[in-house]
PLY file of the C-alpha trace (Angstrom):
ply
format ascii 1.0
element vertex 361
property float x
property float y
property float z
element edge 360
property int vertex1
property int vertex2
end_header
38.80 36.11 -20.43
40.92 32.71 -20.44
38.87 29.55 -21.54
40.19 27.72 -18.81
38.66 30.34 -16.45
35.42 30.21 -18.20
35.35 26.70 -18.69
35.86 26.26 -14.90
33.00 28.87 -13.76
30.50 27.15 -15.98
31.39 23.97 -14.68
30.87 25.27 -11.07
27.30 26.97 -12.39
26.01 23.68 -13.64
27.36 21.95 -10.83
25.17 24.54 -8.27
22.04 23.69 -10.80
22.38 20.24 -10.78
22.48 20.58 -7.03
19.74 22.68 -6.54
17.32 20.37 -8.81
18.69 17.30 -7.15
17.48 18.74 -3.84
14.30 19.79 -4.89
11.34 17.62 -4.04
7.56 17.65 -5.37
4.53 16.29 -3.15
2.80 15.19 -6.51
5.33 14.79 -8.88
3.10 12.63 -11.47
1.47 15.99 -12.42
4.34 17.45 -13.98
4.02 15.49 -17.17
0.72 17.88 -17.78
3.14 20.60 -18.31
3.62 19.49 -21.80
0.29 19.78 -22.89
0.69 23.36 -24.01
3.57 22.02 -26.39
1.55 19.42 -28.05
-0.74 21.90 -28.71
1.38 24.33 -30.45
3.17 21.54 -32.40
-0.73 20.56 -33.59
-1.33 24.37 -34.41
2.13 24.60 -36.31
1.26 21.43 -38.13
-2.31 23.08 -39.22
-0.31 26.23 -40.13
1.95 24.53 -42.46
-1.01 22.31 -44.26
-3.02 25.75 -44.55
0.09 27.43 -46.32
0.58 24.04 -48.41
-3.02 24.13 -49.52
-2.77 28.14 -50.22
0.53 27.18 -52.66
-1.73 24.86 -54.72
-4.62 26.91 -55.10
-2.79 29.69 -56.62
-0.69 32.67 -55.90
0.50 32.54 -52.28
0.28 35.99 -51.36
-3.28 36.79 -53.20
-4.73 33.35 -51.38
-3.29 34.03 -47.88
-4.82 37.68 -47.86
-8.36 35.56 -47.83
-7.24 34.40 -44.34
-7.52 36.26 -41.20
-4.14 36.92 -40.03
-3.48 36.48 -36.49
-2.68 40.01 -34.66
0.76 40.45 -32.72
-1.54 40.29 -29.55
-2.49 36.68 -30.18
0.79 35.50 -29.87
1.45 37.08 -26.85
-1.98 35.64 -25.67
-1.17 32.24 -26.32
2.49 32.64 -24.88
0.68 34.14 -21.37
-1.69 31.00 -21.62
1.31 28.61 -21.73
3.05 30.04 -19.02
0.03 29.98 -16.88
-0.83 26.57 -17.72
3.00 25.62 -17.06
3.18 27.65 -13.78
-0.36 26.23 -12.31
1.04 22.76 -12.94
4.08 23.21 -10.84
2.20 24.59 -8.39
-0.23 21.71 -8.09
2.87 19.37 -8.23
3.88 21.27 -4.99
7.52 22.15 -5.31
9.61 22.16 -2.52
13.48 23.29 -1.75
15.20 25.09 0.94
14.15 24.12 4.81
11.53 25.47 6.40
10.61 25.51 10.29
7.60 23.07 9.68
8.83 19.45 11.19
7.36 16.18 9.74
7.52 12.33 10.97
10.66 10.93 9.57
9.37 7.69 7.91
11.90 5.20 7.07
15.00 2.79 7.91
18.16 3.20 10.12
21.50 2.16 8.09
25.28 2.62 9.47
27.66 2.72 6.77
30.90 1.19 7.83
33.91 2.30 5.73
37.28 0.49 5.94
39.85 2.99 5.61
43.07 0.57 6.32
46.04 0.78 4.41
45.30 -1.65 1.90
42.58 0.37 0.71
44.82 2.46 -0.73
45.52 0.11 -3.43
44.56 1.37 -6.93
43.46 -1.71 -8.41
39.98 -0.57 -9.96
38.49 -0.09 -13.33
38.19 3.48 -12.40
41.40 5.59 -11.56
40.17 5.58 -8.24
41.59 3.76 -4.94
39.52 1.18 -2.73
38.71 3.73 -0.53
37.49 6.35 -2.87
35.11 3.78 -4.72
33.80 3.31 -0.79
33.08 6.75 -0.57
31.33 7.24 -3.83
29.23 4.27 -3.07
28.13 5.98 0.48
27.32 9.11 -1.49
25.26 7.27 -4.11
23.28 5.72 -0.98
22.76 8.97 0.53
21.35 10.29 -3.05
19.00 7.53 -3.32
18.15 8.05 0.72
17.07 11.75 0.08
14.75 11.31 -2.77
12.12 9.89 -0.37
13.54 11.33 2.66
13.04 9.95 6.34
15.72 7.67 6.35
18.78 7.84 8.92
22.13 7.26 7.71
25.19 7.17 10.30
28.99 6.50 9.19
31.26 4.68 10.79
35.13 4.55 9.91
37.78 2.31 10.86
41.58 0.72 10.48
43.08 -0.38 13.55
40.13 1.17 15.75
36.87 2.31 14.76
34.99 5.57 15.12
31.64 7.08 14.71
32.04 9.79 11.84
28.84 10.93 11.88
25.40 9.62 14.32
22.41 8.60 12.72
20.92 11.77 11.04
18.33 12.85 8.40
20.90 15.76 7.63
21.89 14.46 4.30
23.84 17.56 3.25
25.83 17.39 6.74
26.49 13.33 5.94
27.97 14.21 2.11
30.29 17.18 3.61
31.73 14.71 6.03
32.28 11.99 3.23
33.85 14.77 0.86
36.29 15.57 3.52
37.25 11.92 4.20
40.58 11.12 2.93
42.39 7.61 3.64
45.96 8.69 2.60
45.90 10.96 5.81
44.45 8.42 8.39
42.73 9.85 11.45
44.52 9.21 14.81
41.66 8.06 16.24
41.50 4.94 13.66
45.12 4.28 13.83
46.54 1.84 16.00
46.91 2.47 19.58
50.41 1.29 19.86
53.28 0.19 17.30
52.86 -3.35 18.89
49.16 -3.68 17.42
48.74 -7.02 15.59
46.68 -5.75 12.70
45.49 -2.33 11.35
42.12 -3.83 10.00
39.69 -4.64 12.80
36.47 -5.12 11.22
34.76 -7.12 14.21
35.31 -4.16 16.34
33.77 -1.55 13.61
30.64 -3.91 13.40
30.10 -3.94 16.87
30.57 -0.35 17.01
28.02 0.13 14.28
25.54 -1.92 16.33
25.89 0.06 19.50
25.14 3.19 16.97
21.80 2.23 16.34
18.79 2.78 17.76
17.45 0.01 20.05
13.99 1.06 19.74
13.56 -0.19 15.98
14.17 -3.86 15.90
13.78 -5.15 12.35
14.02 -1.63 10.94
17.88 -1.24 10.97
20.59 -2.36 8.60
24.52 -2.16 8.57
26.58 -1.57 5.15
30.10 -2.81 5.36
32.50 -1.28 2.62
35.68 -3.56 2.83
38.23 -5.47 0.80
38.45 -7.88 3.68
42.34 -7.94 3.96
43.30 -8.19 7.43
47.06 -9.30 7.95
46.08 -10.98 11.33
43.77 -13.53 9.81
42.66 -14.31 13.28
39.09 -14.37 12.52
38.21 -11.03 14.66
35.41 -10.13 12.44
33.19 -13.11 14.05
32.66 -11.05 17.17
31.01 -8.05 15.33
28.73 -10.96 13.41
27.53 -12.46 16.97
26.89 -8.85 18.23
24.89 -8.00 14.98
22.93 -11.30 14.92
21.88 -10.74 18.85
20.55 -7.23 17.85
18.66 -8.75 14.64
20.60 -6.45 12.51
21.48 -7.63 9.20
25.33 -6.77 7.73
25.10 -6.42 3.79
29.11 -6.06 2.57
29.92 -4.93 -0.29
33.65 -6.33 -1.77
36.04 -3.95 -2.96
39.30 -4.49 -4.84
40.82 -7.00 -7.26
41.12 -10.80 -6.53
44.77 -10.62 -7.81
47.54 -9.19 -5.53
47.99 -5.49 -5.96
51.08 -3.51 -5.05
50.91 -0.58 -2.11
53.53 1.57 -1.60
53.17 2.66 2.59
53.95 5.71 3.88
55.08 6.29 7.59
53.58 8.86 9.71
56.49 11.20 9.07
55.51 11.28 5.75
58.71 9.06 4.31
57.87 6.00 2.18
57.69 3.01 4.26
57.27 -1.00 2.91
55.79 -2.18 -0.41
52.97 -4.57 0.58
50.59 -6.77 -1.42
47.07 -6.85 -1.27
44.13 -8.28 -3.09
40.12 -8.73 -1.63
39.41 -11.47 0.48
35.82 -12.49 -0.42
35.65 -15.67 1.88
35.25 -13.46 5.33
33.13 -10.94 3.57
30.69 -13.49 2.38
30.55 -15.18 6.01
29.88 -11.79 7.62
26.92 -11.30 5.23
25.96 -15.02 5.14
25.92 -15.44 9.16
24.11 -12.09 9.73
21.26 -12.49 7.36
22.50 -10.07 4.91
23.60 -9.62 1.25
26.76 -9.72 -0.37
27.70 -7.34 -3.41
30.92 -8.38 -5.13
31.47 -4.84 -6.49
35.28 -6.11 -7.05
36.86 -3.49 -9.61
33.75 -1.93 -10.61
31.44 1.12 -9.14
29.33 -0.24 -6.27
25.92 1.01 -7.03
24.38 1.44 -3.53
21.96 3.59 -4.30
20.28 1.13 -6.54
20.39 -1.76 -4.05
19.04 0.66 -1.48
15.94 1.27 -3.49
15.35 -2.40 -4.60
16.32 -4.16 -1.39
16.27 -2.03 1.82
13.88 0.82 1.36
10.99 -1.50 0.57
11.07 -2.91 3.82
8.99 -2.14 7.01
9.79 1.49 8.07
9.98 3.32 11.42
8.08 6.28 12.58
10.17 8.79 14.40
8.84 11.48 15.84
11.34 12.81 18.69
14.00 13.70 15.96
11.62 14.41 13.27
12.99 15.27 9.47
13.09 18.91 8.46
10.63 19.11 5.80
11.78 21.39 2.72
10.04 24.64 2.42
6.77 24.85 0.20
7.29 27.23 -2.83
3.90 26.69 -4.84
2.43 30.10 -3.64
5.17 31.95 -6.10
3.98 29.21 -9.06
0.07 30.12 -8.05
0.81 33.74 -8.32
2.92 33.41 -11.67
-0.02 31.46 -13.03
-2.77 33.64 -12.17
-1.04 36.53 -13.29
0.03 35.03 -16.50
-4.05 34.46 -16.75
-4.87 38.07 -16.16
-2.36 39.17 -18.92
-4.15 36.35 -21.40
-7.54 38.06 -20.73
-6.27 41.44 -21.42
-4.70 40.24 -24.63
-7.99 38.52 -25.65
-8.60 41.06 -28.91
0 1
1 2
2 3
3 4
4 5
5 6
6 7
7 8
8 9
9 10
10 11
11 12
12 13
13 14
14 15
15 16
16 17
17 18
18 19
19 20
20 21
21 22
22 23
23 24
24 25
25 26
26 27
27 28
28 29
29 30
30 31
31 32
32 33
33 34
34 35
35 36
36 37
37 38
38 39
39 40
40 41
41 42
42 43
43 44
44 45
45 46
46 47
47 48
48 49
49 50
50 51
51 52
52 53
53 54
54 55
55 56
56 57
57 58
58 59
59 60
60 61
61 62
62 63
63 64
64 65
65 66
66 67
67 68
68 69
69 70
70 71
71 72
72 73
73 74
74 75
75 76
76 77
77 78
78 79
79 80
80 81
81 82
82 83
83 84
84 85
85 86
86 87
87 88
88 89
89 90
90 91
91 92
92 93
93 94
94 95
95 96
96 97
97 98
98 99
99 100
100 101
101 102
102 103
103 104
104 105
105 106
106 107
107 108
108 109
109 110
110 111
111 112
112 113
113 114
114 115
115 116
116 117
117 118
118 119
119 120
120 121
121 122
122 123
123 124
124 125
125 126
126 127
127 128
128 129
129 130
130 131
131 132
132 133
133 134
134 135
135 136
136 137
137 138
138 139
139 140
140 141
141 142
142 143
143 144
144 145
145 146
146 147
147 148
148 149
149 150
150 151
151 152
152 153
153 154
154 155
155 156
156 157
157 158
158 159
159 160
160 161
161 162
162 163
163 164
164 165
165 166
166 167
167 168
168 169
169 170
170 171
171 172
172 173
173 174
174 175
175 176
176 177
177 178
178 179
179 180
180 181
181 182
182 183
183 184
184 185
185 186
186 187
187 188
188 189
189 190
190 191
191 192
192 193
193 194
194 195
195 196
196 197
197 198
198 199
199 200
200 201
201 202
202 203
203 204
204 205
205 206
206 207
207 208
208 209
209 210
210 211
211 212
212 213
213 214
214 215
215 216
216 217
217 218
218 219
219 220
220 221
221 222
222 223
223 224
224 225
225 226
226 227
227 228
228 229
229 230
230 231
231 232
232 233
233 234
234 235
235 236
236 237
237 238
238 239
239 240
240 241
241 242
242 243
243 244
244 245
245 246
246 247
247 248
248 249
249 250
250 251
251 252
252 253
253 254
254 255
255 256
256 257
257 258
258 259
259 260
260 261
261 262
262 263
263 264
264 265
265 266
266 267
267 268
268 269
269 270
270 271
271 272
272 273
273 274
274 275
275 276
276 277
277 278
278 279
279 280
280 281
281 282
282 283
283 284
284 285
285 286
286 287
287 288
288 289
289 290
290 291
291 292
292 293
293 294
294 295
295 296
296 297
297 298
298 299
299 300
300 301
301 302
302 303
303 304
304 305
305 306
306 307
307 308
308 309
309 310
310 311
311 312
312 313
313 314
314 315
315 316
316 317
317 318
318 319
319 320
320 321
321 322
322 323
323 324
324 325
325 326
326 327
327 328
328 329
329 330
330 331
331 332
332 333
333 334
334 335
335 336
336 337
337 338
338 339
339 340
340 341
341 342
342 343
343 344
344 345
345 346
346 347
347 348
348 349
349 350
350 351
351 352
352 353
353 354
354 355
355 356
356 357
357 358
358 359
359 360
């Protein structure tokens, strides 16, 4: 077997395991620390056995002295192992492990967030500290947000993409797997036709205001005060006609704050454009324009996050700034709860206890 093939298979297996552990949920995760209690007792027993051996060595010939102590039979080792497994299984069962999908529905308690991602041509610039283009940093930030939202669950997230025109990529949903899949399939190097200019005479390929207006319309009108918009952009609009002001007005009327993440270097960076035929086009210069982005956040009562050349930690921002805010309760589109798997661990724990009792002598 070639090493490269083995490495690829190992990486895929590790990726699957990591994804499974990330998707696992606990009803009472605070109880999990109790599973380490058997390890503590095992360490104490090992320390006691080591001291006993040291004392025996000081008293005389080790073999002669140790014969005076009762030897632990093989069943004693099996009995202790069974007790350890039983304890860990019962602790996991009490913690309430959940994974997969069940037919059980629950009330979705959380906030509604529409993520607006700029896919205009300036977002192709590769001027970040990481080897990514601006649009890739925006996508990664949105994925980080989804990972943070799914830890507690109940939050609905939607995605709007835009360039010259906006489009709702994913409506508000608690299906985080679908959101992740749609983001991972996103590719700004091949702009979707629906967000390109309607005709070549369009004055700008970046219409932030239209995207913000569509994001407001994509929100649920029932939940005032429990809605947010997050804009990921470099703020580079060649028309410079302040078209984004209209989007601010729409958001303020709906009382939805716009939190803005500024991506890109404040110094000009070159971008070689490609024509729709695939041939090379013009070489343009682009940079992060923070003034309009700051104004959008300030006038809509949102926050401005100057990520610039660094990764945007939207997950941390969501947990500390948005998740603690008031939540809405949604019953007509209840979140699908992961399946309760505690029964299997209860059975494993009880079976291990029976084995420990059987090996008691």
